[in-house]
Each structure stands twice: as C-alpha cells, then as structure tokens.
VEXSE-913849 format. One line per 5 residues: their letters; for each residue x, y, z of N, C-alpha, C. Coordinates in steps of 0.001 Angstrom, whole numbers, plus 500000, padded with zeros to 6 digits. Layout:
% residues N
a = X:Y:Z:X:Y:Z:X:Y:Z ~ ... $
END
This chain:
% residues 370
mykfp = 122868:648065:018476:123519:648123:019794:123834:646775:020363 ~ 125066:646636:021094:125160:645543:021756:124499:645254:022940 ~ 123864:643899:023176:123085:643698:024213:123799:642537:025036 ~ 124214:642776:026313:124627:641923:027181:123827:640708:027239 ~ 124220:639445:027317:123525:638251:027519:122882:638302:029030 $
riren = 121633:637950:028997:121059:637736:030433:121271:636633:031127 ~ 121616:636553:032371:121821:635306:033235:120940:635237:034226 ~ 120362:634108:034340:119567:633847:035475:120114:633793:036923 ~ 119348:634378:037871:119841:634544:039155:120419:633301:039850 ~ 119793:632181:039447:120134:630930:040109:121455:630305:039479 $
eysis = 122084:631119:038541:123371:630526:038069:124392:631042:038901 ~ 124386:631935:039836:125283:632408:040665:125325:631753:042016 ~ 126408:631765:042548:126376:631306:044013:127044:632410:044892 ~ 127034:632113:046258:127729:632976:047176:129234:633174:047009 ~ 129796:631804:046492:131270:631695:046288:131608:632676:045127 $
dfiia = 130770:632764:044025:131159:633613:042759:131389:635118:043481 ~ 130274:635545:044313:130308:637010:044627:131563:637046:045576 ~ 132019:635850:046373:133266:636031:047108:134355:636362:046451 ~ 134581:635457:045387:135771:635840:044495:135879:637054:044058 ~ 134686:637685:043513:134751:639038:043006:135016:640010:044200 $
lvvvi = 134545:639775:045233:134763:640631:046392:136239:640570:046866 ~ 136757:639425:046771:138101:639336:047217:139077:640159:046111 ~ 138711:640134:044848:139532:640837:043943:139484:642492:044279 ~ 138279:643026:044616:138002:644235:045013:138905:644646:046360 ~ 138923:643869:047260:139796:643947:048456:141297:644041:048173 $
lmilg = 141735:643161:047330:143196:643166:046664:143453:644432:046065 ~ 142437:644970:045185:142736:646152:044509:143035:647334:045604 ~ 142153:647287:046472:141963:648396:047568:143492:648390:048128 ~ 143816:647102:048624:145172:646923:049454:146283:647347:048487 ~ 145900:647136:047241:147233:647479:046194:147289:648869:046146 $
lvtlr = 146062:649703:045942:146035:651092:046039:146672:651766:047227 ~ 146230:651192:048356:146630:651776:049638:148207:651804:049777 ~ 148735:650460:049351:150267:650515:049354:151075:651053:048414 ~ 150382:651220:047196:150928:652142:046010:150905:653340:046543 ~ 150025:653972:047102:150226:655398:047524:151161:655737:048490 $
svvld = 151438:654684:049499:152441:654874:050407:153729:654942:049863 ~ 153885:654242:048608:155281:654128:047909:155379:655287:047153 ~ 154515:656050:046478:154634:656851:045566:154466:658403:045992 ~ 153771:658397:047257:153492:659668:047932:154663:660593:047929 ~ 154398:661877:047544:155397:662970:047654:156796:662623:046769 $
tkeap = 156419:661877:045679:157485:661462:044726:156950:661970:043426 ~ 157914:662027:042449:157647:662194:041024:156878:661210:040399 ~ 156748:659947:040952:155808:658759:040619:154455:658786:041155 ~ 154002:660040:041695:152748:660043:042489:151516:659912:041494 ~ 151736:660383:040213:150574:660145:039313:150153:658742:038961 $
rfqkq = 151287:657807:039294:150878:656465:039013:149743:655962:039906 ~ 149471:656626:041112:148346:656141:041704:147077:656290:041093 ~ 146893:657800:040407:145522:657839:039790:145475:657046:038531 ~ 146622:656683:038072:146608:655865:036827:146185:654421:037155 ~ 146594:653820:038160:146268:652622:038840:144673:652515:039187 $
viwdl = 144117:653747:039687:142741:653673:039906:141882:653380:038784 ~ 142398:653992:037742:141715:653856:036418:141740:652633:035792 ~ 143153:652033:035998:143280:650643:035511:142325:649707:036285 ~ 142335:649767:037560:141445:648860:038340:140006:648927:037884 ~ 139428:650171:037746:137975:650392:037275:137793:649511:035993 $
lalsi = 138883:649921:035056:138729:649356:033681:138873:647911:033938 ~ 139665:647173:034807:139795:645795:034905:138495:645283:035526 ~ 137899:645863:036395:136691:645320:036886:135582:645245:035927 ~ 135594:646106:035104:134721:646153:033826:135029:645090:032986 ~ 136235:644968:032681:136549:643616:031914:136098:642433:032629 $
mvyvi = 136195:642466:033979:135989:641138:034629:134584:640703:034357 ~ 133591:641884:034624:132178:641663:034588:131663:641386:033113 ~ 132463:641959:032263:132175:641529:030902:132475:640205:030474 ~ 133528:639634:030878:133894:638032:030721:132739:637334:031279 ~ 132174:637675:032640:131397:636886:033261:130057:636873:032367 $
vekei = 129429:637943:031905:128159:637911:031398:128342:637721:029779 ~ 129364:637600:029124:129511:637370:027750:129184:635956:027345 ~ 128720:635713:026246:128376:634419:025854:129428:633420:025831 ~ 129352:632212:025983:130508:631259:025940:131088:631136:024652 ~ 130271:631123:023460:130914:631024:022264:131681:632181:021881 $
riktl = 131261:633327:022285:132083:634485:021964:133453:634532:022620 ~ 133388:634016:023916:134606:633920:024657:135558:632957:023970 ~ 135103:632038:023407:136087:631183:022754:136580:631608:021477 ~ 135702:632421:020634:136164:633103:019590:137075:634274:019615 ~ 136807:635039:021034:137648:636050:021290:139067:635475:021684 $
griay = 139084:634416:022294:140342:633531:022689:141300:633455:021379 ~ 140654:632875:020410:141460:632788:019181:141904:633890:018438 ~ 141010:635081:018703:141472:636263:017850:142592:636841:018892 ~ 142368:636783:020209:143357:637291:021186:144785:636658:020866 ~ 144727:635394:020675:145967:634648:020243:146827:635231:019037 $
vlsvi = 146091:635353:017920:146756:635785:016790:147120:637073:017015 ~ 146416:637886:017528:146836:639335:017819:148104:639568:018565 ~ 147988:638640:019816:149024:638788:020790:150348:638259:019891 ~ 150301:637226:019100:151634:636908:018383:152196:637940:017485 ~ 151252:638448:016854:151540:639583:015913:152168:640770:016805 $
llvlv = 151603:641265:017984:152161:642069:018998:153563:641678:019345 ~ 153666:640378:019808:155012:639977:020221:156050:640207:019088 ~ 155752:639964:017938:156793:640440:016834:156960:641626:016693 ~ 155889:642480:016846:155963:643940:016701:156872:644692:017764 ~ 156655:644035:019090:157399:644582:020157:158980:644274:020047 $
llvgk = 159292:643411:019257:160811:643218:019096:161347:644125:018098 ~ 160263:644565:017151:160857:645491:016116:160718:647236:016587 ~ 159690:647474:017233:159529:648741:017549:159149:649135:018860 ~ 159303:648112:019886:159025:648191:021149:159855:649236:021979 ~ 159278:649489:023186:159966:650537:024191:160820:649680:025001 $
tvyga = 161981:650277:024926:163115:649507:025798:163201:650218:027182 ~ 163056:649411:028365:163155:649768:029645:164153:648850:030458 ~ 165177:649141:031026:166099:648705:031799:166647:647485:030887 ~ 166915:647683:029467:167440:646628:028740:166603:645739:028145 ~ 165532:645837:028480:164227:644839:027919:163141:645420:027060 $
rrwid = 162876:644962:026002:162043:645506:025149:160592:644702:025088 ~ 159787:645304:026064:158507:644387:026412:157254:645218:026069 ~ 157387:646536:025783:156246:647549:025788:155994:648049:024470 ~ 154810:648380:024277:154500:649149:022936:153669:650340:023429 ~ 154276:651516:022911:153645:652785:023225:152218:652812:022469 $
vgpfd = 151046:652867:023249:149686:653024:022701:149042:654247:023399 ~ 149347:655507:022900:148597:656671:023423:149258:656782:024754 ~ 148407:657100:025660:148811:657324:027012:149211:656300:028000 ~ 149172:655107:027489:149868:653910:028250:150674:652934:027497 ~ 151409:652035:028054:152235:651026:027565:151410:649679:027503 $
lqpse = 151498:649211:026260:150861:647697:026165:151932:646817:026407 ~ 151866:645619:027081:152591:644677:027080:152017:643359:026541 ~ 152449:643112:025198:151927:641966:024567:151930:640522:025326 ~ 153071:640219:025974:153199:638988:026669:152081:638671:027594 ~ 151393:639766:028084:150291:639696:029177:149003:639169:028258 $
lfkls = 148856:639605:027151:147828:639260:026216:147927:637940:025831 ~ 149196:637521:025384:149462:636105:025100:149206:635101:026296 ~ 149531:635667:027403:149486:634749:028714:147879:634297:028687 ~ 146998:635206:028660:145420:635008:028571:144975:634130:027397 ~ 145525:634427:026255:145081:633770:025090:145655:632266:025183 $
lvlml = 146830:632091:025812:147516:630698:025777:146642:629821:026528 ~ 145895:630502:027669:145100:629562:028447:143893:629041:027755 ~ 143305:630035:027104:142066:629732:026186:142324:628823:024936 ~ 143506:629024:024163:143818:628139:023279:144023:626914:023495 ~ 144919:626627:024702:145196:625327:025021:143922:624808:025520 $
sstln = 143167:625204:026196:141839:624611:026754:141017:624292:025635 ~ 140999:624791:024533:140113:624638:023301:140886:623279:022625 ~ 142123:623249:022527:142775:622071:021914:142794:620782:022815 ~ 142954:621111:024108:142939:619932:024856:141577:619282:025043 ~ 140443:620082:024809:139076:619773:024987:138675:619059:023713 $
dpkne = 139325:618976:022526:139085:618366:021439:139445:616831:021420 ~ 138333:616065:021239:138618:614387:021456:139757:614013:020676 ~ 139856:614491:019454:141174:614143:018668:142250:614459:019259 ~ 142535:615350:020239:143823:615635:020922:143965:614970:022122 ~ 142889:614388:022862:143003:613821:024156:144013:612768:024166 $
gtlrg = 145227:612899:025044:146269:611766:025068:146863:611488:024025 ~ 146858:612149:022734:147529:611677:021634:148762:612436:021270 ~ 149690:611897:020549:150801:612684:020117:150579:613877:019318 ~ 149501:613827:018501:149004:614905:017932:148767:616048:018748 ~ 147900:615755:019764:147461:616820:020677:148603:617340:021359 $
flksv = 149646:616511:021790:150843:617040:022460:151814:618012:021441 ~ 151759:617725:020238:152592:618627:019384:151887:619756:019009 ~ 150608:619652:019041:149719:620788:018765:149818:621949:019839 ~ 149780:621241:021076:150081:622193:022140:151467:622896:022339 ~ 152438:622070:021792:153698:622511:021712:153835:623784:020611 $
lilsp = 153039:623460:019412:153005:624702:018610:152419:625940:019068 ~ 151347:625783:019911:150576:626896:020462:151502:627570:021597 ~ 152282:626884:022111:153203:627466:023033:154446:628138:022487 ~ 154914:627842:021296:156113:628184:020578:156438:629531:020574 ~ 155288:630640:020490:155531:631940:020556:156300:632550:021678 $
ailvf = 156228:631577:022790:156927:632051:024047:158479:632236:023596 ~ 159076:631820:022650:160324:632157:022272:160599:633645:021977 ~ 159455:634207:021462:159462:635650:021166:159338:636492:022597 ~ 158888:635952:023493:158848:636561:024809:160323:636385:025399 ~ 160868:635120:025211:162326:635062:025640:163230:635969:025118 $
lepdl = 163066:636230:023836:163898:637224:023172:163778:638710:023536 ~ 162876:639160:024360:162578:640439:024725:163599:641009:025457 ~ 164511:640451:026367:164022:639189:026971:163285:639355:028260 ~ 162454:638339:028599:161844:638186:029698:161632:636773:030192 ~ 162714:636353:031028:162865:634971:031567:161625:634750:032438 $
gmtil = 161112:635646:033164:160210:635104:034168:158906:634880:033380 ~ 158451:635632:032597:157190:635302:031821:157388:634037:030953 ~ 158669:633946:030397:158799:632699:029581:158589:631311:030382 ~ 159155:631387:031695:159213:630404:032577:157506:630204:032974 ~ 156921:631333:033244:155417:631200:033457:154642:630593:032482 $
lffiw = 154984:630921:031096:154211:630312:030091:154410:628827:029848 ~ 155739:628452:030155:155881:626971:030229:155376:626168:031407 ~ 155133:627042:032302:154451:626376:033602:153045:626219:033299 ~ 152286:627263:032582:150855:627173:032261:150786:625954:031539 ~ 151620:625761:030438:151382:624826:029437:151640:623344:030146 $
fvmlf = 152615:623326:031124:152865:622140:031725:151703:621693:032601 ~ 151035:622609:033421:150000:622378:034415:148768:621927:033746 ~ 148425:622648:032765:147096:622325:031824:147169:620941:031149 ~ 148584:620618:030538:148605:619311:030109:148479:618205:031039 ~ 149265:618360:032239:149007:617490:033466:147649:617403:033857 $
ssrmk = 146930:618303:033892:145546:618198:034296:144556:617474:033254 ~ 145138:617443:032063:144219:616882:030862:144536:615220:030929 ~ 144247:614595:029671:144291:613237:029681:145546:612876:028859 ~ 146304:613954:028760:147859:613764:027999:148580:612665:028543 ~ 149277:611718:027783:149885:610796:028340:151182:611195:028896 $
lkyll = 151447:610764:030202:152421:611151:030960:153738:611146:030481 ~ 154039:610136:029486:155268:609998:028949:155817:611218:028259 ~ 154907:611792:027600:155363:613026:026888:155832:614182:027647 ~ 155141:614377:028876:155524:615337:029698:156809:615021:030422 ~ 156968:613761:030621:158221:613108:031257:159459:613581:030319 $
wtmgi = 159140:613215:029148:160210:613332:028068:160566:614802:028162 ~ 159495:615886:027995:159802:617170:028028:160562:617694:029255 ~ 160317:617100:030532:160937:617573:031693:162401:617132:031593 ~ 162609:615614:031108:163976:615465:031056:164851:616102:030139 ~ 164333:616524:028922:165026:617386:028014:165390:618753:028520 $
tiasa = 164299:619278:029209:164396:620640:029740:165527:620664:030951 ~ 165510:619502:031875:166483:619655:032958:167850:619272:032263 ~ 168031:618636:031406:169408:618113:030582:169803:619308:029884 ~ 168942:620137:029269:169474:621283:028598:169755:622567:029455 ~ 169378:622559:030734:169321:623594:031514:170693:624299:031651 $
plaff = 171760:623520:032037:173088:623998:032163:173734:624659:030893 ~ 173388:624076:029682:173690:624644:028436:172992:626094:028298 ~ 171750:625970:028583:171035:627240:028266:171459:628321:029203 ~ 171843:628090:030431:172344:628840:031496:173400:629776:031038 ~ 174408:629094:030373:175705:629663:029919:175599:630324:028444 $
tllkd = 174580:629761:027670:174634:630306:026220:173445:631313:025977 ~ 172337:631073:026491:171168:631714:026224:170749:632981:027024 ~ 171137:632928:028583:170908:633800:029402:171616:634981:029180 ~ 171277:636216:029551:171998:637381:029584:172784:637308:030820 ~ 173856:638266:030875:174681:638453:032192:173998:638599:033334 $
yqrar = 173076:639658:033192:172492:640063:034420:171314:638879:034886 ~ 170926:638143:033879:169984:637016:034289:170545:635895:035045 ~ 171978:635648:034671:172798:634741:035321:173103:635213:036780 ~ 173352:636715:036768:173663:637128:037992:172631:636891:039102 ~ 171381:637205:038715:170035:637168:039462:170019:635738:040086 $
ilavl = 170328:634760:039438:170317:633315:039695:171307:633207:040749 ~ 172463:633634:040484:173638:633396:041249:173477:634099:042764 ~ 172841:635257:042559:172716:636062:043720:171767:635322:044694 ~ 170857:634258:044274:170274:633705:045458:170923:632778:046054 ~ 172000:632099:045366:172877:631090:046017:173772:631802:046802 $
npdkh = 174320:633213:046391:175335:633748:047299:174940:635143:047208 ~ 174142:635657:048069:173660:637133:048190:174672:638119:048582 ~ 175594:637675:049560:176591:638514:050169:177633:638816:049074 ~ 177913:638069:048112:178805:638190:047033:178400:639275:046076 ~ 177092:639373:045901:176465:640262:045081:175560:641370:045772 $
lhsaa = 176158:641735:046941:175584:642788:047755:175206:643965:047150 ~ 176215:644534:046322:176158:645822:045630:175709:645703:044383 ~ 175102:644772:043705:174742:644549:042415:173386:643745:042314 ~ 173287:642569:041930:172383:641679:041719:171261:641463:042915 ~ 172003:641311:044121:171322:641012:045375:170691:642210:046115 $
ynvlm = 171135:643369:045513:170878:644702:046477:169271:644817:046682 ~ 168557:644629:045618:167058:644956:045589:166571:643744:046738 ~ 167021:642562:046507:166432:641557:047440:166879:641668:049090 ~ 168058:642249:049145:168322:642502:050462:167859:643622:051142 ~ 167580:644886:050436:166714:645771:050927:165392:645461:051101 $
skaai = 164863:644451:050221:163388:644089:050475:163254:643171:051750 ~ 164156:642467:051940:164162:641502:053093:164290:642164:054420 ~ 165193:643486:054234:165191:644293:055329:164048:645081:055687 ~ 163111:645456:054610:161710:646181:054951:160809:645128:055489 ~ 160860:643785:055031:159939:642818:055522:160171:642439:056984 $
anggv = 161600:642300:057305:161962:642049:058687:161622:643223:059689 ~ 161686:644447:059132:161359:645699:059728:159865:645700:060348 ~ 159199:644984:059419:157463:644899:059788:157328:644152:060946 ~ 158012:643087:061059:157513:642373:062354:156559:641499:062168 ~ 155784:641448:063418:154377:640723:063330:153312:641501:062923 $
rgtgy = 153268:642689:063599:152196:643721:063520:152429:644753:062347 ~ 153474:644995:062063:154034:646034:061101:154251:647363:061679 ~ 154685:648253:061058:155205:649551:061511:153924:650632:061503 ~ 152859:650157:060832:151730:650975:060534:151661:651627:059361 ~ 150491:651987:058741:150443:652534:057362:151100:654040:057273 $
glgti = 151999:654081:056304:152856:655194:056119:154037:655318:056956 ~ 154239:654565:057868:155269:654678:058739:156492:653515:058609 ~ 156465:653027:057238:157358:652001:056962:158864:652817:056874 ~ 159757:652613:057810:161046:653261:057801:161790:653138:056332 ~ 161965:651867:055994:162539:651560:054694:161857:651896:053621 $
tnmrv = 160620:651722:053667:159678:652140:052538:159763:653657:052379 ~ 159798:654422:053395:159748:655862:053246:161072:656401:052851 ~ 162204:655700:053080:163497:655919:052493:163736:655758:051224 ~ 162666:655001:050428:162717:654634:049039:164091:654215:048613 ~ 164679:653009:049704:165870:652474:049293:165534:651092:048472 $
vpmqh = 164420:650660:048412:164222:649410:047535:163594:649785:046333 ~ 164349:649522:045175:164098:649682:043915:162839:649050:043358 ~ 162140:649656:042280:160946:649021:041827:159934:648628:042829 ~ 159669:649431:043843:158998:649153:045057:157508:649344:044714 ~ 157101:649880:043680:155845:650104:043218:155371:648884:042254 $
tdfif = 156305:648083:041822:155954:647005:040804:156559:645703:041674 ~ 157748:645176:041238:158244:643954:041466:158203:643777:043002 ~ 158648:644747:043847:158806:644719:045109:157769:645478:046005 ~ 156644:645474:045641:155522:646124:046306:155194:645268:047473 ~ 155572:644036:047598:155242:643090:048676:156020:643563:049895 $
sayae = 157141:644058:049668:158077:644516:050709:157518:645656:051439 ~ 156902:646715:050685:156306:647728:051229:155093:647540:052146 ~ 154229:646446:051586:153002:646067:052325:153518:645229:053435 ~ 154450:644405:053422:154816:643539:054617:155454:644324:055806 ~ 156195:645425:055289:156662:646435:056349:155641:647122:057052 $
qfgll = 154646:647578:056423:153627:648452:057117:152527:647500:057525 ~ 152215:646382:057313:151252:645617:057921:151673:644240:058518 ~ 153038:644050:058652:153551:642939:059216:153086:641470:058921 ~ 153391:640564:059553:153236:639167:059338:151742:638890:059402 ~ 151041:639606:060228:149585:639334:060388:148883:639980:058984 $
gtlfl = 149277:641092:058447:148812:641525:057200:149103:640635:056119 ~ 150308:639998:056221:150856:639380:054908:150004:637940:055040 ~ 149760:637492:056200:148863:636168:056040:147432:636474:055801 ~ 147091:637721:055873:145723:638046:055407:145737:638207:053894 ~ 146805:638731:053333:146911:638912:052052:147028:637721:051388 $
lglyg = 147977:636702:051956:147865:635467:051287:146734:634621:051440 ~ 145884:634877:052430:144565:634447:052633:143731:634622:051524 ~ 143490:635986:051278:142891:636368:050075:143141:635628:048787 ~ 144405:635454:048561:144788:634727:047139:144439:633326:047431 ~ 144582:632843:048570:144197:631246:048570:142669:631109:048581 $
tilvl = 141960:632129:049067:140397:631987:048756:140007:632040:047421 ~ 140636:632789:046540:140365:632573:045066:140668:631284:044634 ~ 141927:630909:044918:142434:629440:044427:141560:628223:044813 ~ 141259:628350:046097:140452:627229:046812:139081:627182:046132 ~ 138276:628379:046079:136987:628513:045648:136948:627907:044285 $
alakl = 137918:628432:043426:138223:628199:041998:138221:626570:041815 ~ 139028:625974:042389:139489:624484:042095:138462:623600:042949 ~ 137658:624222:043854:136866:623267:044874:135839:622223:043995 ~ 135406:622745:042733:134427:622125:042332:134665:621762:040741 ~ 135793:621388:040400:136156:621293:039055:135281:620212:038317 $
drlkd = 135072:619251:039113:133986:618061:038645:132682:618384:038133 ~ 132284:619636:038659:131014:620267:038450:130743:621151:037295 ~ 132072:621402:036672:132079:622435:035585:131394:621731:034296 ~ 130993:622568:033393:130189:622090:032196:130861:621181:031388 ~ 132245:621407:031048:133050:620400:030250:134665:620642:030377 $
nfwky = 135224:620009:029852:136730:619871:030067:137336:621337:029654 ~ 136698:621939:028764:137194:623306:028405:137132:624084:029494 ~ 135943:624246:030397:136242:625142:031401:136951:624624:032700 ~ 137217:623398:032729:138056:622735:033647:139477:623161:033277 ~ 139961:623030:032158:141302:623629:031694:141615:625106:031889 $
vtvgs = 140484:625836:031551:140417:627306:031823:140815:627713:033280 ~ 140064:626904:034156:140144:627293:035501:141635:626827:036108 ~ 142153:625584:035602:143279:625017:036150:144466:626209:035544 ~ 144313:626294:034450:145244:627457:033727:145350:628648:034404 ~ 144094:629231:034633:144015:630614:035294:144573:630537:036730 $
cgvfa = 144266:629419:037529:144726:629314:038861:146332:629140:038794 ~ 146794:628483:037689:148231:628168:037562:148827:629684:037221 ~ 148380:630606:036701:148811:631923:036454:149067:632447:037637 ~ 147781:632479:038616:147794:633235:039880:148816:632645:040901 ~ 148766:631227:040828:149883:630515:041720:151335:630861:041467 $
fhife = 151573:630897:040296:153005:631021:039816:153252:632623:040239 ~ 152511:633550:039833:152802:635125:040155:153034:635204:041703 ~ 152057:634578:042380:152231:634771:043926:153390:634163:044407 ~ 153652:632882:044090:154834:632201:044584:156187:632974:044271 ~ 156236:633265:042985:157613:633824:042510:157782:635191:042984 $
nvgmn = 156703:636157:043033:156814:637394:043461:157184:637375:044894 ~ 156518:636737:045895:156865:636632:047352:158170:635815:047434 ~ 158261:635012:046814:159722:634362:046886:160843:634969:046624 ~ 160724:636001:045522:161981:636768:045107:161979:637994:046215 ~ 160926:638374:046724:161011:639435:047784:161540:638987:048964 $
igllp = 161416:637732:049281:162128:637195:050554:163373:636588:050272 ~ 163785:636440:049069:165101:635979:048551:165378:634643:048478 ~ 164219:633731:048316:164340:632447:047851:164174:632192:046347 ~ 163888:633020:045687:163838:632811:044183:164498:634191:043477 ~ 164983:633859:042331:165749:634782:041476:164608:636000:041287 $
vtgip = 165086:637247:041000:164433:638311:040703:164084:638178:039171 ~ 162754:638005:038759:162206:638060:037383:161380:638965:036955 ~ 160814:639913:037659:160016:640958:037286:158652:640463:037277 ~ 158285:639441:037907:156962:638906:037952:156014:639778:038863 ~ 154781:640462:038483:154251:641249:039466:153319:640495:040188 $
lpfls = 152890:641114:041572:152018:640569:042373:150653:640978:041979 ~ 149594:640128:041794:148419:640270:041267:147655:641039:042068 ~ 147089:642206:041447:146196:643154:041796:146936:644285:042890 ~ 148234:644044:043227:149055:644838:044097:150119:645646:043375 ~ 150838:645054:042483:151683:645717:041793:151295:646789:040826 $
yggts = 151734:647757:040495:151435:648857:039712:151513:648149:038228 ~ 150470:648514:037373:150501:647969:035927:149078:647968:035404 ~ 148925:648464:034189:147727:648449:033470:147346:647118:032766 ~ 148208:646771:031804:148012:645464:031230:147825:644206:032105 ~ 148766:644018:033139:148664:643032:034024:147560:642913:034805 $
tiifa = 147138:644166:035272:145821:644024:036027:144606:643821:035320 ~ 144467:644157:034022:143341:644029:033209:143325:642490:032877 ~ 144543:642053:032614:144548:640406:032459:144311:639406:033659 ~ 144743:639936:034699:144446:639193:036072:142845:639261:036126 ~ 142234:640512:035930:140936:640557:036079:140084:639548:035036 $
alvgl = 140467:639644:033765:139981:638736:032755:140027:637273:033375 ~ 141172:636774:033758:141312:635482:034288:140311:635191:035383 ~ 140240:636140:036311:139079:635895:037289:137877:635711:036817 ~ 137502:636686:035760:136280:636642:035087:135935:635236:034572 ~ 137016:634499:033888:136993:633124:033211:136643:632215:034469 $
iikar = 137201:632348:035608:137102:631417:036628:135618:631434:037168 ~ 135116:632723:037102:133744:632764:037579:132769:632487:036550 ~ 133178:632596:035314:132219:632392:033940:132338:630697:034002 ~ 133414:630026:034283:133261:628569:034281:132449:628085:035320 ~ 132232:628604:036444:131174:628187:037423:129866:628630:037049 $
vvske = 129516:629744:036394:128275:630238:036035:127681:629261:035046 ~ 128609:628667:033991:127845:627773:032921:128058:626551:033390 ~ 128202:626285:034634:128399:624728:035065:126925:624048:034550 ~ 127367:622713:034460:126148:621866:033739:125131:621500:034912 ~ 125711:621723:036158:124593:621254:037215:123958:622493:037710 $
prqve = 122728:622621:037798:122129:623879:038358:122551:623937:039919 ~ 123042:625287:040151:123556:625509:041480:122667:626280:042272 ~ 122237:626140:043431:121543:626882:044360:122365:627869:045067 ~ 121908:629037:045643:122691:629857:046384:123028:629071:047783 ~ 124448:629219:047907:125056:628309:049125:124827:629114:050441 $
END
C-alpha cells in the first residue's frame, strides 16, 4: 500500500496555509458565481460537476505538496510524454466544439490534453534549465525549444490562446534563468517580424476577426465583438458595489455567451461590483506575491523555475481573461483560475499551486512559523 511521505511541522509556514486558503476561497467564489449563471437552465448540472472537480483538485494539490521530490520530477517527465501522445490523439479522434478539436471523451468527462502539457512543460523546462550543462548555453536554448515544440499541435487544434500561453511560459522561465539574453532577443525579433505573415496565413478567419474586433468593436458588433460588448455592459451595470447576488440583470438575461467559462468574470463583476472585483484580484495577487517573495530561499534553481513558471501561468490567465472581458484583449478562450467552469483546467491550476507550496516546503533553509 502506498504511504504518503511524512513532513515535519516546521517545514510549513503560515504563508503556505494562506496560499491554500486563498485557493479554497477562490473555489467558493467560483461555485457561487457559477450557480448564479446556470441556475434554472439546462446547464444546472454543471454546478454539481464543478463541486466534484474542486474537491478532486484540492486532493491533487495536497498530493503534490506531500509527494516526494524525486517522484514529482519523474511524474513530470511521464506527464510530458503522455501529454504529447494525447495532443496527437486529440487531433485524430478529439471532440469538436465550436470548430475546435481540443477534448477527448473519457467516460463522464472531457479531457483537455493541452492543460496537462501546460503543467508538464513547466516541470520539463525546470529540469532542463537546472542542468549545469544547459545553463546559458546554445545547447540548453535549443533543448528548451525542442521541449516547447509540441505547442504546434496545440496551435493546430486550433487553440491560439493556449499556444500563446505556452510560448509565454517558455519565455518567462528562460528569462528568469541564466540563459543568454541574445537568444531571447533573437527569438522575439523573429516572432515580431513574422507576426504579420502569420496573421494572414496561419490564423483562422474567426481568430483574425477577434483580434480586429478589439481595434474596432463597433464594426463587429453583431459578430466577433458581441460577446465582449455584452460582457462590458454587465461589468458596467455592476458599478461600485454590484447589483447583489442573483440580481445581475444582464447575467439573469443570459445574453453573455459562454458566461460559465470564458466570461464568468462579467457575471461576478456585475453581481459584486468594483469592490468585489478588487477583492478577487487581491486574492490572485496574494498567491503571486507570496509565491515570488522568497525565490532566493528555495532549495535550488529547479524549484525557482517551477515557481516562476507556475506564477507565469496564473498571471497570463488572469491578465488575458480579465482583459478580454473588458475589451482590452482578443477573446482567446482562456479560463479564469478556479472561477471558470472546467475539470481539467481546475485540476491543473490546483496542481500548480501544489508545486508552488511544495517549492517552499523543500526550502533549503529551515523556516519557522511566521
């Protein structure tokens, strides 16, 4: 029978418990908001499903925290290989929703392989960048590019938002490492130079429309910009204090598409207002600040890169989701951590938080309760 590793009490700090508590609070806010969106609709069962996902995600988070360090690194490599296989499989037999093939039917739920790849990418890059042979070398840079290369499969689904996120994770982690800056500058230069060509040749029509809708929303009022305009109306209707729980006029009218996933922020902001929004962003900020506050005290660079990569994932998701809800960024289908409905994404977010806390637990310096 498997036995969980025993961890000494003094390996934890109050900050670790605060991070875990914030996750629970975010999940509660997500469930409360989701219920207001799906109540009295045919999507009502999603609430019960999300309760199950949240409980499972918390279990995964605890497992990651108490698991042995060597096993986490091994599982990271296994997850990477598995996720690449699943990314190929999803293109062949995946479930198509709204023109995108991103999910695989696994019994009662849908598995999104790109979410697993996102987690394994953080772990694989951390191991690679922590290798002295790869520090600041062209060999290490090329190896990191090879690890990132399955992102092409994500782009082919197509999933532009996740593709950009994966590239962002790669860039942030390399920037925080000892990689020579010239390699990153060359990569940025090539990316920027090829962006116009990619825009006209690689993107789908609806992806181009979403980008153009940000620049000229009135022109796309009844097409690509409709979701965003309705979302902005809901947020504006919330004002400073919000309409009150269950009293969101626009939310109750169900005029904002995908309000249980991509646009759940608009439902939250309408009901809880600016004050509630600042509280929500403060919760996210608490996780990021506490995670990054003591990078220099972590055991080694592996856990430093894991923490930076995990925080990069959260920062991108929050910035992009809120940005597209208020019309500042294109709609990309990026969920809001622990608020948006979703099984795979919630579990992966919880696993990333588990890694953040684990990095602090295995800190090389003994830490007393703060």
